[in-house]
N, C-alpha and C positions, 0 to 999 in steps of 0.2 A: 155336324160336330163327327159327327163317321168321318168323313172328311178333315175335317181339318186336325184330328188326333193322326188318321192316316199319314198326311203332310210329314207332322212334322217326327214321325217313327219315318220316313223316309230320309230325314234327314238326319233321324239319329245315328241310321241305318250307314250310312254311305260317311256319316261322321266317323263311324268306330272303325273304316276302311283304313283311316290316316293320313285321309293324300288331300292336299291343299288344293288348294283353286293354283291349278299353272302348273303342274308338277306335273315332271312325266311320268304315259301315262306306260304299265310294266306290261306287254302285251302278255310273258312268261307267268307270270302270276297267276293267272285266270287260269286256276282246274280241269274249269275244262271244257267245250265244246259245248255247253246247255245252260243257258241265259236262265230261263223258264222253263219249267219240263212240266208236260201237260203229266193226267189219270185219267182214271173212270170216269170223273166227271165233268172237266175241265180241257179246254183247250187254248192254244196262243196258237194265235195264227200274224202271216203279214204285217211282220214289223218294219216303222221305219223309223229313222234315229235324228237327231239334228246334233251337236255338240253349240254350247253356249255358256262366256264363263268360266270354262271349266266342270261344265255339266253336260255329264251324256243323257239324255231323255228320249227312250225309247217308247216307241207308241206302238202298241198293235190292237188285233182284235183278238177279245177274254173271252169265248165259249161255256157257260154257264147249264149243266142239265139237272133242273129238280129231280126231286123227291117222286115226282111222277113221270119222271120220262123226258118231258118238252124242256127241249132245246133254249137256252136265249141269248141272244152275240148283244155283245157290249163296248166299244170304243176304252182302251187303257192304259195310262200310263206311267211309264215306273221312271227313277232316272238315277245317277251313280256319280261319283267318282271319278272313277277306276278302269269298270266293265265288270269287278268283279263283285262287289255290293252297293245290294242292290232292294230302292224300297219298296214295300207292299204298292201291286200293283193298284193304278185309284182310276175307279169309271168314271167319269163321267157324262155317258148319257143314259136312257132312260131304258128301265125292262118292257118292250115291244115289239110282239112280233111280226107285225105290222107293221116293224119301221129297220130292228136287228141293225145298227152302226154296223160297222166294222170295217177295217181295209184298208190303214190309214194313208192314202200317197208318200204322204213328204209333208215338210214343214218351207217355209222360204219368210222371206219380208219383204213389205210390199206398205207402201203410205204407212211408215208406220208401228204397222200391226206385221202380230204373227199372221201366215193365213195357212192350214190342216188343211187343206182334202180326204176329202173320206168319201163310202158309199152308205148306202140305203139296201140289205139285204132281208125283201120279207118274206118270211115258211107259215102266213097266219092257218094254215089248215095241213102243217103239217109238212109240208115242198122240204124235200131233200135240200132241195138250193135253193137260195133265192129265186122268186118267181119275175116273169116279166114287169115289174113295177121296178125293180131292181132301178135309182138312178146314182149320182155323183153328188157331191157337196162339196161346200165350202164353211171353213168356220177359225174365228180371229180372236186372238187374244195377244197380249200386252204382256204375260209379260208367263207365258208357254204353259198354264196351271190353268187360270179361268176362262174357258172357252165362254163365245157368245151364241145363242142359235145357228140353228144350219142356214145356212140359204144354197137351194140349185143349182148348180154348174146348166146353163144352154148354152153348152156347150155345141148343142145346131144350131145354136141364133136364138134371138130373141122373140122370134115370127113363127118360133113352132112349139105349138103345146106340149106340156110335160108330160101330157097322154101320148105323143107322138110323136116320142124323141125314141125311143125300144126302150131293150132292155141294155143299159150300163152298170161297169164296174170300174173297179180298180184305177181313178184317176193318178195320176198323178199331171204336177207341173214342175215345168223349166226355163225360165230367160232365156232367150236368143241368144246365140252363144258371140254371132256378129251384127245384133240387134236390139241394145238397151235398149228397155223398156216393152220390148216384142215379149207376154210369150205362150206359153205356147200348153196344152193339157191332151196325157195322154192318155186312155181310155181300152178300155174290152170293151168293144163289138167289132162284130167282123172283123178278126182278127183284134192289131191294137189301136186303134183309130187317131188320130190331132185333130186338135181344132187351135184358132191364134185367139189370143186378144192384148189391148194395150193395157186397158182396164181390171183385170179378173173377171166382169161380169156381165160384158156385150165382147161375144164369140161371134169367130168365123169358122165351117169348117175345111177343115185341108185336104184330108186321104189320108189315107188307111197299108198298114204293111204283116204284112204275114206272120205272127206272133201270139205268143199263147198269152195268159193275164197277168194281174201284178209286174207290170211294166215301172220299169228306174232307168231313168237317163242320165247320163256323167258326158265331161262335155273331155275327153283326152287327144293331147297331139292334133288338134283341128276338130275333130269326129265328134257325129255323137255317138254313144255308148249305149244301147239298149238292153238290161237286162232284165228281159220275160223268163212265164214258163209256162213249157211243154207240157205234156202227161207226168213225167217226171223232169227233173235237172230243169237249173239256173241256164235259157237258150241265151245268148250274146251277141249280137247284129250292130254293126258300123253300119255310122255315114256322115258324109259331109255335107249336107243336101235335105234331110229329110225326108227327102223320096226313091235314094235308093240307094240299096240296102245290101249290107252281103255279111254272109254267115261266119262266124268265126266260133262257132262251134258250142261245146256243152258242155256244161259244170256238174262234176255230181258229192264231187269234193270229199268227202270220207263216209259218203251215201255206206260203203261196199262193208264195212265196220263198224258204223252203227246203226243198232238194235233200233235208237229211239229215229231212225229215218228209214227204216225198212220199206213202208207203202207208200209213202213220196217225198223225194226233198225237194221244198217250193217256195216259195217267195221271197224270191232273190233281193235286194231293197240295199243299193253299194253305198258310206258315207264316204267321198272321199275327203279326205283328211293328209293325206302326202306332205299335204302345206305346212300345216298347221305343228309346230318346232314341240307339243307336248304328246303329243300320236306320230307322224309319219309315215301313218300306211293309209291307204284303202281301205275300212270293214265294212264285211258283206254282213249280215244280218238276214237270215231266212228260216222256215220251218218246215220242221220233217214228223211225218208223222209214224208212228207206230205200225200201225198193218195198213193198208191199201183204203181209200172213201169206201168204197161198198164191204167192207167184211163187219161183219154183224158187230165186232167186238170193239169199233171203234177206228178213230184214225181219220174222221173229220170235224164233231161234235167233242169227242173227247180222242185223248193221247197223245196229242201234238205239244211239240214246243220248239221255238224259237232258242237256234243256236248262231255259235256269231265265228265267222273266217277274218283273215287279211290278211293284202296281196300290197307289193311295189306298184307295181304293173299290170293292173285288171287281167293279168293271162294267169298266172303259176302264184296261189293262195295255198297259206298254210294253218292250220288252225292248236286248240289246246290237246296234246294232245294227253291221255289219260289213263293209269299207271294198269 
């Protein structure tokens, strides 16, 4: 019942913004670069977005610290017509520290369904970070709101048992730019590793490149553009063949004057809508933390917020300027 009520509230909130399907999105109407603000008991992390039938749907890790101090991680989503008014976050994974679902990579269309990739980040014994049992998964949906059970992404091959796959997090799916029907999965293991598949279920390991976490890949000018997260900021690399990569620098956006991102700016996700008439920009969603992750005041399980920026060329970025 709570999920139904939450969905109704999300619809009401978005309708109140006055945006109609297909209406031009006014980026100057976004008053703040912060879309979801974390606090002492809440963190919003690892955003991923999709734009479909006039709706922006934002998926993210939602961390809640309970009164006894234990943090639990969930996968949640919210939606908006205009990037200004957002519905209340809808949680759709269980409360279980042995799983701690989160870090949605992206959502792709395959076989008449939507496929979302994500991770488990187990911390059953009070670990600071996900333990060696962290793995990557997919979930499937027909409406982007009701999701099936997670399926393990066996990116090392079907013959490698789950316990032998090694710790892996932060998956991202993209179709090959030159070979339709061939899919790539990027994930954090020994840098950023890559595997390929033709059905999103049977995978062959391909290789790796030196990079941080939270890989996001888009195609631009005949090249793959990899956005990733080093210790701070959003790194950029380019490649034509997924083998040879060149560094294109580091983005820190407005971090120098954002109090809410002084600890770390990371988790960049790029939704390229430059060819979408209603938007006309590439949008970047990311998260920033008030404090460094090891700071006793918070910054990992708390005080992490999701922000937004946009670009015409994936190089120069702009964002809402707060007065």
